[in-house]
N, C-alpha and C positions, 0 to 999 in steps of 0.2 A: 504493500500500500504506500509506504514512504517513497519507494522508487517511482511508482506511478505518479504520485503527487509532485515529486521533483521534476519528472518529465513534463507534466502538465504546465508547471510554472516556467520551465525552460522554454517551452513552445510559445507561451504568452509573451515572455520577455523578448524572444526572437521576433515575434510578430510586431511587437511594439517598436523594436529597434528598426525593423524594415520600414514601418510606417513613418517613423521619425526621419529616417534617411531620405525617404521619398519626399516628405514635406519640406525638408531643408533644401533638397535639390530643386524642387519647384519654386521655392522662395528665392533661391539664388538666380534661377532662370528669369523669374519675373523682374528681379532687381536689375540684372544686367540688360534685360530687354528694355526696361524703362530708361536706364542710363543711355543706352544706344539711341533710343528714340529722341531723348532730350538733346543728345549731341547732334543728331541729324537736324533737329529743329533749329538749333543754335548755329551750327556751322555749315549746314547745307540747305538752308531754307529757300525754297523756290516759289516763285509767283506763278500761279497757274492761269490766271486770266490776263489776256493781253488787253482787254477792254476796248478793242478796236471794232466794236459793234454799237449800233444805235442805243441799245439798252444800257450799256455800261460806260459809254464813251465819256460822258461828263463826270463820272465818278473817278476815272483814272487819268484823264488827259485835260490839258488846258492850252488853248491856242493864243499865241501872241503874234499879232499880224500888223504889218505896216499899213496894209489896206483893209478897209472894212468889207471889201467886195470878194473876199475869199469864199470858196465853196467846199463843203464837206459832204461826201456821199459814202454809202456803205454797201458792201456786198458780202453777206455773211460776216466773217470776222476779219474783213479787210476794209481799211479806210482809204478813200481817195481824196486827196487835198489838191485843190486848184488854187495856186498862190499867184495873184497878179503882181505882188511885190514880196519883200522879205517876210518869211513866216517861220516861226518855231513852234513845233508841237511838243509841249512839255509833258513829261510823265509827272504826276502830282506827288508821288512818294519821294522822300529824300532817301538816297542810298548811302550805306555806311560800310566801311571796312573793305575786305576783299570781296569782289563781286564779278560775276560773269553776266554780260548782257548780250542777248541774241535777238535778231529779228530779220525779216525778209522785206525787201523794198525794191521798187523799180521806178524809173522815170518814163512816163508815157510820152510817146511822140508819134501821133497818128494824123498829124496835120489839122488837128482841131484847134479852135481858138484857145490861146493860152499855153499850147504845147511848146516846149523848148527843151532840148536835150542838154541839161546842165544841172549841177548842184544836188547830188545825193549826199547830203552832209549830216553831221551829227555833233552834238556837244555831250560830254559826260563829266561827272563829278563837278558840275557847275554850281557855283555859289557866289553871292554878292558879298565881298569883304566888308561892306558897310552894314550889312544885315545877314550874317552868315546862317542864321536859322530861319530866314524868311525870304525865299527867292521872289515872292510876289510883292514885296514892299515897294519896289521900283518897276513893277510890271507895266504900269501905265506910261512911265517915262521911257522905257525901252521901246515899247510899241513895235517890236519886231524889226527895228532898224538895226542893220548889221553893225554899224559903227558903235552903237550903244552896247553891243555885246562885249566890247573890249573892257567894260566895267566889271566883268565877271572873271572869277578864277575858274579855269576849267581846261579840259583837253578838247581838241577840235580836229576833226578830219573833214576836209572838203573834197569829196570824191567827184571828179569830173567838173570842177569849178571853172570859173572864168570862161564861160561858153565851151565847156568840155575840153579844155586845153591843159588843165593841171589837176593833179591829185596831191594834196598837201596835208601835213600834220603839224599842228602848232600846240604850244602850251601857253595859255593866257594867264597873266599874273594879276589882272584886275586893275591895272594902272591906266585908267581911261584918260587922265589928263596928259600923259606923255603922248598917247596916240593923237589926242585932239590938238595939242599945242605944237608938238614937235613932229607930228606925222610919222612917228616911229612905231611900226607894228611889231608884234612879237615875232621872234625868229622862226623861220621855216626849219623844222627839225628833220623833216623827211619830205621828198618831193619826187613825183613820177610825172613824166610827160609823154611817155610812149603810148601807143594805141592800145596795147594790152591792159593798161591800167587806167583807161578812160571808159566812159559810159557807152553802152550799146542801147539803142532804142528798144523800149518795151521788154527788156531783159530783167528777170528777177535775180537779185543778189542776196545771198545770205551773209549777214554781217555778224561777227562775233568780237566782242570787246572784253578784255579781262583787265582787272586791277588786282594785283597780288603783291602786297607790300610795296616795294619800290619799282616793280616792273609793270609797265603798261603795254598792252598789245592791242592791235586792231587787225582783224583778218576778214577777207571777203572771198566768198566761195572757196574756202579752204586754204587760201594763200595769205600768209602773214605779211602785211605791208609795213606794220609798225611794231618794233620791239624796243621800247624806250625805257632806260633806267632813269628814274627821277629821284635825286637825292633828297628832295623835299616833296613827297607825293601828296596829292589831294586825296584825302581819306574819306571824304563825304561830299555829297552834293546831288544834284538832279540831272536826269537825262533829258535831252531834247533832240528831236529829229528836225533838221533844218533844210529849207529849200528856198528858192526865190525865182519868180517868173517861170514857173514850171507846174506840171501836173504829176504828182507823186502818189504812189500806192505803198502802203505799209501793212504788214501782216505778221502773225506769229511772234509777237513780242513777248519776251520773258526775261527774267533776271534771277540769279541765284546768289545768295550770300554764302561765303565760305568762312568768314571770321568777322563777326559783328564788332563795331566800335561804338561804345556807349558815350 
């Protein structure tokens, strides 16, 4: 009887230990799953909505235009902007830290009124040094006028600018007075003038921009055109699609954080 009782207690203890081990394993799996999810949320947070549709457009985007006669039309999640003068389509969220920005865009040239093959441009990490937390403070003053954009600190690529004769990369320091009084523009840090790096009519381009620490890159259709080391990088700011006297289409906009800066 004593042996049977000891065997019974041993089996119960073994069952208890097995259950305890299983519970501890499940708790560990839950904990590490939670940590992994939190890490992805913090360091790999992606934006799923491009907002380039009529339902969400005003929630995510803001137009700054030199002319009140611009036109915006939609086809599913693609926006078409007809810009009779300078126009910037600003994404409303401020971006921070290491980020990857991607979108598709093309310049339409079908012989329609307002068509011109030029200026598939963009700004990123843009901010106003006078109002670093509020890009909209001087929104009315800028009015989409390109010279007023020199008041911003940002990175800028003009793809197929100057009547589709140049593709250039610059870093703006926000010193508007020097540009205004001394006519001294920010240095051209990279330039292409060959046909392969200029616009083709009605052709879709996939643009990918990365900001990773001091390294700034810009790629188009898989080719990296800019690989710039910035000793004093801009770590936060807004994205803007820019064009002038053209009809542009933009689709599939997204961005992903890799290391948030608070």
